[in-house]
C-alpha positions as CSV (number, residue, x, y, z in Angstrom):
1,I,-12.7,13.6,-0.6
2,K,-12.7,16.7,1.6
3,N,-15.9,17.8,-0.2
4,I,-17.8,14.8,0.9
5,E,-16.3,14.3,4.4
6,S,-19.2,15.9,6.2
7,Q,-21.6,13.7,4.1
8,I,-19.8,10.6,5.1
9,I,-19.9,11.6,8.8
10,D,-23.7,12.2,8.4
11,W,-24.1,8.8,6.9
12,R,-22.2,7.2,9.7
13,H,-24.4,9.0,12.3
14,Y,-27.5,7.8,10.5
15,F,-26.5,4.2,10.4
16,H,-25.3,4.3,14.0
17,E,-28.7,5.7,15.0
18,N,-30.6,3.1,13.0
19,P,-28.8,-0.3,13.3
20,E,-30.4,-3.5,12.2
21,L,-29.5,-7.1,13.2
22,S,-28.1,-9.7,10.8
23,N,-30.4,-10.7,7.9
24,R,-32.7,-7.9,8.9
25,E,-30.8,-4.9,7.4
26,F,-33.7,-3.8,5.1
27,K,-33.6,0.0,5.7
28,T,-29.8,-0.1,5.7
29,A,-29.7,-1.9,2.4
30,E,-32.3,0.5,0.9
31,K,-30.3,3.6,1.8
32,I,-27.1,2.1,0.4
33,A,-28.8,1.0,-2.9
34,K,-30.5,4.4,-3.3
35,H,-27.1,6.1,-3.1
36,L,-25.4,3.7,-5.5
37,K,-28.2,4.0,-8.0
38,A,-28.1,7.8,-7.8
39,L,-24.4,7.6,-8.8
40,G,-25.3,5.6,-11.9
41,L,-23.8,2.3,-10.8
42,E,-25.1,-1.1,-11.8
43,V,-26.8,-2.2,-8.6
44,Q,-27.9,-5.6,-7.3
45,T,-30.1,-5.9,-4.2
46,G,-31.3,-8.8,-2.2
47,V,-28.0,-10.6,-2.5
48,A,-27.8,-13.1,0.4
49,I,-31.2,-11.7,1.6
50,T,-30.2,-8.1,2.3
51,G,-26.8,-7.6,0.6
52,V,-26.2,-4.9,-1.9
53,V,-23.6,-5.0,-4.7
54,G,-22.6,-2.1,-6.9
55,L,-20.5,-2.3,-10.1
56,L,-18.4,0.6,-11.3
57,K,-16.5,0.3,-14.6
58,G,-13.4,2.4,-15.2
59,N,-12.7,4.1,-18.5
60,N,-10.3,1.4,-19.6
61,P,-10.4,-2.5,-19.4
62,G,-8.6,-4.2,-16.6
63,K,-8.9,-6.4,-13.5
64,V,-11.8,-6.6,-11.1
65,V,-11.2,-5.2,-7.6
66,A,-13.8,-5.8,-4.9
67,L,-14.2,-3.6,-1.9
68,R,-16.3,-5.0,0.9
69,A,-18.1,-3.5,4.0
70,D,-20.3,-5.3,6.5
71,I,-23.6,-3.7,7.4
72,D,-25.2,-5.5,10.4
73,G,-25.4,-4.3,14.0
74,L,-25.2,-6.2,17.2
75,P,-27.7,-7.2,20.0
76,V,-26.1,-4.6,22.3
77,T,-27.8,-1.9,24.3
78,E,-26.1,1.5,23.8
79,R,-25.3,3.3,27.0
80,N,-24.0,6.8,26.3
81,D,-25.2,10.3,25.6
82,L,-24.3,10.7,21.9
83,S,-26.7,12.9,20.0
84,Y,-27.0,10.0,17.4
85,K,-27.1,7.1,19.9
86,S,-29.2,4.1,19.0
87,N,-32.5,3.6,20.8
88,V,-33.5,0.7,18.5
89,T,-34.7,-2.5,20.2
90,A,-35.3,-6.0,18.7
91,T,-35.9,-9.6,19.7
92,F,-32.7,-11.7,19.7
93,L,-32.8,-15.4,20.8
94,G,-36.3,-14.8,22.2
95,T,-35.2,-11.9,24.4
96,K,-35.9,-8.1,23.8
97,T,-32.6,-6.3,23.5
98,G,-31.1,-3.0,22.3
99,V,-29.4,-2.9,18.9
100,M,-26.1,-1.1,18.3
101,H,-23.3,-0.6,15.9
102,A,-20.8,-1.6,18.5
103,C,-18.3,-3.0,16.0
104,G,-17.8,-0.2,13.5
105,H,-20.0,-1.4,10.7
106,D,-21.7,1.9,10.5
107,T,-18.4,3.5,9.7
108,H,-17.5,0.8,7.2
109,I,-20.7,1.4,5.3
110,A,-20.3,5.2,5.2
111,I,-16.7,4.9,4.1
112,L,-17.5,2.6,1.2
113,M,-20.4,4.8,0.1
114,G,-17.9,7.7,0.1
115,V,-15.4,5.6,-1.9
116,A,-18.2,4.9,-4.5
117,E,-18.8,8.7,-4.9
118,V,-15.1,9.6,-5.2
119,L,-14.5,6.8,-7.8
120,V,-17.5,7.9,-9.9
121,Q,-16.0,11.3,-10.1
122,N,-12.5,9.9,-11.0
123,R,-13.2,7.0,-13.4
124,D,-9.9,7.4,-15.3
125,F,-8.7,4.0,-14.1
126,A,-8.3,0.6,-15.7
127,G,-10.7,-2.2,-14.7
128,T,-13.8,-2.6,-12.6
129,V,-14.6,-2.0,-9.0
130,K,-17.2,-4.2,-7.3
131,L,-18.6,-2.7,-4.1
132,I,-19.9,-5.4,-1.8
133,F,-22.1,-4.5,1.2
134,Q,-22.3,-7.7,3.1
135,P,-25.1,-8.5,5.6
136,A,-24.9,-10.9,8.6
137,E,-21.2,-10.5,9.3
138,E,-21.9,-11.2,12.9
139,G,-23.6,-14.5,11.9
140,P,-27.1,-15.2,10.6
141,P,-29.9,-16.0,13.0
142,A,-30.3,-19.6,14.1
143,G,-31.7,-21.8,11.3
144,E,-30.9,-19.2,8.6
145,E,-28.2,-18.9,6.0
146,G,-26.4,-15.6,5.5
147,G,-23.3,-13.6,5.5
148,A,-20.2,-14.0,3.3
149,K,-20.8,-17.7,2.8
150,L,-24.3,-17.1,1.2
151,M,-23.1,-14.2,-0.9
152,I,-20.3,-16.4,-2.4
153,K,-22.8,-19.2,-2.9
154,E,-25.0,-16.8,-4.8
155,G,-22.1,-15.8,-7.0
156,V,-21.0,-12.4,-5.6
157,L,-17.4,-13.1,-6.7
158,E,-18.5,-13.9,-10.3
159,N,-20.0,-12.0,-13.2
160,P,-17.5,-10.3,-13.4
161,K,-15.0,-12.6,-11.7
162,V,-13.2,-10.9,-8.8
163,D,-9.4,-10.9,-9.1
164,V,-8.7,-9.4,-5.6
165,I,-10.9,-8.3,-2.7
166,F,-10.2,-5.8,0.1
167,G,-11.9,-5.2,3.4
168,L,-11.4,-2.4,5.9
169,Y,-11.7,-2.6,9.7
170,I,-11.6,0.3,12.0
171,R,-10.5,0.2,15.6
172,S,-10.4,2.8,18.3
173,G,-6.8,1.8,19.2
174,S,-5.4,2.8,15.9
175,H,-4.2,6.4,15.3
176,V,-6.2,8.6,12.9
177,G,-4.6,8.7,9.5
178,K,-2.7,5.4,9.8
179,I,-3.5,2.1,8.1
180,T,-2.2,-1.2,9.5
181,Y,-2.0,-4.4,7.5
182,K,-0.2,-7.8,7.5
183,R,0.1,-10.9,5.4
184,G,-2.1,-13.9,6.2
185,G,-4.8,-14.2,8.8
186,M,-5.8,-11.2,10.9
187,L,-8.3,-10.5,13.7
188,A,-10.4,-13.1,15.4
189,A,-13.0,-15.6,14.5
190,S,-15.1,-17.9,16.7
191,Q,-15.6,-21.6,16.1
192,R,-17.7,-24.0,18.2
193,F,-16.4,-27.4,19.2
194,V,-17.4,-30.0,21.7
195,I,-15.1,-32.1,23.9
196,N,-16.6,-35.3,25.3
197,I,-15.0,-36.6,28.5
198,K,-15.6,-40.3,29.2
199,G,-15.1,-41.2,32.9
200,K,-14.7,-44.7,34.4
201,Q,-16.4,-45.8,37.6
202,A,-14.6,-47.6,40.4
203,H,-15.2,-48.4,44.0
204,G,-14.3,-45.7,46.5
205,S,-11.6,-47.9,48.0
206,T,-9.8,-48.1,44.6
207,P,-9.9,-44.7,43.1
208,W,-6.8,-45.4,40.9
209,K,-9.0,-47.8,38.9
210,S,-11.3,-44.9,38.0
211,V,-11.2,-42.0,35.6
212,D,-12.6,-38.9,37.3
213,P,-14.2,-36.8,34.5
214,I,-14.3,-33.7,36.8
215,I,-10.6,-33.7,37.3
216,V,-10.0,-34.3,33.6
217,G,-12.3,-31.4,32.8
218,A,-10.5,-29.1,35.2
219,Q,-7.1,-30.1,33.6
220,I,-8.5,-29.4,30.1
221,I,-9.8,-25.9,31.1
222,N,-6.4,-25.1,32.7
223,G,-4.6,-26.3,29.6
224,L,-6.8,-24.4,27.1
225,Q,-6.2,-21.2,29.1
226,T,-2.4,-21.5,28.5
227,L,-2.6,-22.2,24.7
228,I,-1.8,-18.6,23.7
229,S,0.8,-17.9,26.4
């Protein structure tokens, strides 16, 4: 691992400097696939548009373990003075924007590429490791399919069938050298829902006969804010 640490850092800097938005990770996928093929892995490209899957068989038969990393960047303009900062721009929702790996996916890619190299040099294990580089983790563009859902739909967890899958997530608040984990759900997800408020009209002299949707809406907002607390 120490022998390739500097290479992993270089990969991370490259991906950070060259981020690509969801379903548009063409150069990112190309670099990943090139590395996996050079290691002699069975490689699938174009999975869920830009996803890459590598298959590494151990020296003995056993279960199939999948390791997954996300590969897309965010429509965020980078504002710092890093030597490897992103100056990439793209159009997102009709607006020109900067593109940045602001969520650690550049690191996730580099780590999994490093894991592939280490495992190739230490194949004396039972089973198979499936390396999944997933595009569009941040959500596919409007009107497109993508991400984990499309990868699964296209059979990424089959042939061979995956017994267990692991993902890694880095965060600046965690101490170097420590790994945290828990049972069940972890981290956040977003889900869109709509609340329709139906008011009821009444004469100004009899407001108690009405249902004021503005007041109802205000109460809902206040209530939602206290759900967690």
